[in-house]
C-alpha positions in Angstrom: 8.0 20.9 20.2 9.9 19.6 16.9 11.7 16.2 17.5 13.7 13.7 15.5 12.4 10.7 14.2 13.3 8.3 11.6 9.7 8.0 10.2 10.1 12.0 9.1 13.1 12.0 6.8 14.1 15.2 7.3 11.1 16.9 8.1 10.4 18.6 11.3 8.5 15.9 13.3 6.2 17.0 15.9 4.7 14.4 19.1 2.6 11.3 17.7 -1.1 11.5 18.3 -4.3 9.2 18.2 -6.8 10.0 15.5 -10.8 10.2 16.2 -13.4 11.1 14.0 -16.8 10.5 13.7 -16.7 9.0 17.1 -14.2 6.3 16.3 -10.8 5.9 17.8 -8.0 4.8 15.3 -5.2 2.5 16.7 -2.1 3.8 14.8 -0.4 6.7 16.1 0.3 9.8 13.9 3.7 11.6 13.7 2.7 15.1 12.7 5.2 16.5 10.5 5.9 19.8 8.9 4.6 19.1 5.5 2.4 20.5 2.7 0.3 17.9 2.1 -0.6 15.1 5.0 -2.3 11.8 3.8 -3.3 8.4 5.4 -1.6 5.6 4.0 -2.5 2.1 3.5 -1.0 0.6 6.7 -3.3 2.7 8.3 -6.3 1.9 6.3 -5.6 -1.6 6.6 -4.6 -1.8 10.4 -8.3 -0.2 10.8 -10.1 -2.2 8.3 -10.9 0.6 6.1 -11.7 0.3 2.5 -11.5 3.6 0.1 -15.1 4.2 -1.6 -13.3 6.4 -4.2 -17.0 7.2 -6.1 -18.9 8.0 -3.6 -16.0 10.2 -1.1 -15.9 8.1 1.9 -14.2 5.6 4.0 -16.2 2.4 5.0 -15.7 0.4 7.9 -14.8 -3.3 6.3 -17.0 -4.9 9.6 -20.3 -3.2 9.9 -20.0 -1.3 6.5 -20.6 2.2 8.3 -19.1 5.2 6.3 -17.2 8.1 7.0 -18.0 11.0 4.7 -14.6 12.5 3.1 -14.0 15.4 1.2 -11.7 16.0 -2.0 -8.6 18.0 -1.5 -8.6 21.5 -3.6 -4.6 20.9 -3.9 -3.9 19.6 -7.5 -2.3 16.3 -7.2 -0.1 16.3 -10.2 3.2 14.8 -9.3 4.2 11.8 -6.6 6.9 12.9 -4.1 9.9 11.2 -2.3 10.9 11.5 1.3 13.8 9.6 1.2 16.9 11.6 0.6 20.0 10.6 -1.5 21.9 10.2 1.4 19.4 7.6 3.3 20.8 4.1 4.0 17.6 2.8 2.1 18.3 4.7 -0.9 21.8 3.3 -1.0 20.5 -0.1 -0.8 18.3 0.3 -3.6 21.1 1.9 -5.8 23.1 -1.2 -5.3 19.9 -3.4 -6.2 17.8 -1.7 -8.6 16.0 -4.9 -9.9 14.6 -5.4 -6.4 12.2 -2.2 -7.4 11.7 -3.1 -11.2 8.8 -5.0 -12.2 9.7 -7.5 -14.9 6.9 -9.2 -16.9 8.5 -10.7 -19.7 9.1 -14.4 -20.3 12.8 -14.2 -21.0 15.2 -16.9 -20.3 16.5 -17.2 -16.7 20.4 -16.4 -16.0 20.5 -19.7 -14.1 19.0 -22.0 -16.6 16.9 -23.6 -14.4 13.2 -24.1 -15.4 10.5 -25.2 -13.5 7.7 -27.3 -14.9 4.9 -29.8 -14.0 4.8 -33.0 -15.5 1.2 -34.2 -16.7 0.2 -37.8 -18.1 -3.0 -38.2 -19.5 -5.5 -36.7 -21.9 -5.7 -32.7 -21.7 -8.7 -31.6 -19.9 -11.6 -31.0 -22.5 -14.5 -28.4 -21.5 -18.0 -30.5 -20.6 -21.3 -29.1 -19.4 -22.0 -28.0 -15.7 -23.3 -30.6 -13.7 -23.7 -30.8 -9.9 -21.0 -32.0 -8.0 -21.8 -35.6 -6.3 -20.2 -36.1 -2.9 
């Protein structure tokens, strides 16, 4: 039975369920939603200590290095989709503060004129030969 859920962002959601594959029960609850393409997100992978091995098409357990074989989807993945609606409170907030999601990699002057630096004294570090640390 469909139920309203904030995590569904306007899609029909169904009761949460736990996930079990290859004999392992996973702790995250999954919300089943009526969407065209399902996915596992980074929160699930991190919570369950799973690493993605793209080359070998598998998930790897970071604790014991056991692996779970995966298959590539036959669906074309050509676009990214956003599930936030224009009326979403989050969309409104992001619209007010666009710089919060815009990465900046420039060394332009700061707006407030304050610059931070670490003063140092003495000679500049010089490269030397590698030697064993004594101590």
